[in-house]
C-alpha positions as CSV (number, residue, x, y, z in Angstrom):
1,M,12.7,0.9,43.8
2,R,9.0,0.8,44.4
3,L,7.6,3.0,47.2
4,D,6.0,0.2,49.1
5,K,9.3,-1.8,49.0
6,Y,11.3,1.2,50.1
7,L,9.1,1.8,53.1
8,K,9.6,-1.8,54.2
9,V,13.3,-2.0,53.5
10,S,14.0,1.3,55.3
11,R,11.7,0.1,58.1
12,L,9.6,3.3,58.0
13,I,6.7,0.8,57.8
14,K,7.2,-2.7,59.1
15,R,5.3,-4.7,56.5
16,R,5.1,-4.2,52.7
17,T,1.4,-5.1,52.7
18,V,0.7,-2.3,55.3
19,A,2.8,0.1,53.1
20,N,0.8,-0.9,50.1
21,E,-2.5,-0.4,51.8
22,A,-1.4,3.0,53.2
23,C,-0.6,4.1,49.6
24,D,-4.0,2.8,48.4
25,A,-5.7,4.7,51.2
26,G,-4.0,8.0,50.3
27,R,-1.9,8.3,53.4
28,I,1.5,8.5,51.7
29,F,2.7,11.6,49.9
30,V,5.9,12.1,48.0
31,N,7.1,15.6,47.3
32,G,3.7,16.9,48.3
33,K,1.7,14.7,46.0
34,Q,-0.3,11.6,46.8
35,A,1.7,8.6,45.8
36,R,0.9,5.1,44.6
37,A,2.8,2.0,45.8
38,S,4.4,1.7,42.4
39,Y,6.1,5.1,42.6
40,D,9.8,4.9,41.8
41,V,11.7,6.4,44.8
42,K,14.7,8.5,44.1
43,V,17.3,10.1,46.4
44,G,16.2,13.5,47.6
45,D,12.4,12.6,47.6
46,K,10.4,13.8,50.7
47,I,8.0,11.1,51.9
48,E,5.2,12.1,54.2
49,I,3.5,9.3,56.1
50,K,0.1,10.0,57.7
51,L,-0.5,7.0,59.9
52,G,-1.8,7.3,63.5
53,Q,-1.6,10.5,65.5
54,N,1.9,11.8,64.4
55,P,2.6,12.3,60.7
56,V,6.2,11.7,59.8
57,T,8.2,13.4,57.0
58,A,11.4,11.8,55.9
59,K,14.0,12.7,53.2
60,V,15.4,9.8,51.2
61,L,19.2,9.7,51.5
62,S,19.9,6.4,49.8
63,V,18.0,3.6,47.9
64,Q,19.3,0.0,48.5
65,E,17.6,-3.3,47.7
66,T,18.7,-4.9,50.9
67,V,20.0,-3.5,54.2
68,R,20.7,-4.7,57.7
69,K,18.3,-3.7,60.4
70,E,21.1,-1.6,62.1
71,D,21.8,0.3,58.9
72,A,18.2,1.0,57.8
73,R,18.1,4.4,59.6
74,E,20.9,5.6,57.3
75,M,18.5,5.4,54.3
76,Y,16.5,8.4,55.4
77,E,16.5,11.5,57.5
78,I,13.5,12.4,59.7
79,I,12.5,16.0,58.9
80,T,9.3,16.3,61.1
81,G,7.5,14.0,63.4
82,A,8.7,11.2,65.7
83,A,10.8,8.4,64.4
84,I,8.8,5.2,63.8
85,E,10.0,2.3,66.0
């Protein structure tokens, strides 16, 4: 699954266009490297999001095309930073 779509489906970022723009601006890192929106997300990847005051690092636990809002938090584990609401 593309990185921008994963960020939207997992609700780490609310809109796919915002996720895409964050990737283009160099604010999203996967496994320590700057990532493009087209990056193929895999289980075990560490995603670092540098938006706003609090950077968030999350570990990918599962990759699913669709998920209910209540189950979205089960797709990742927050390692550092505050959870995005």
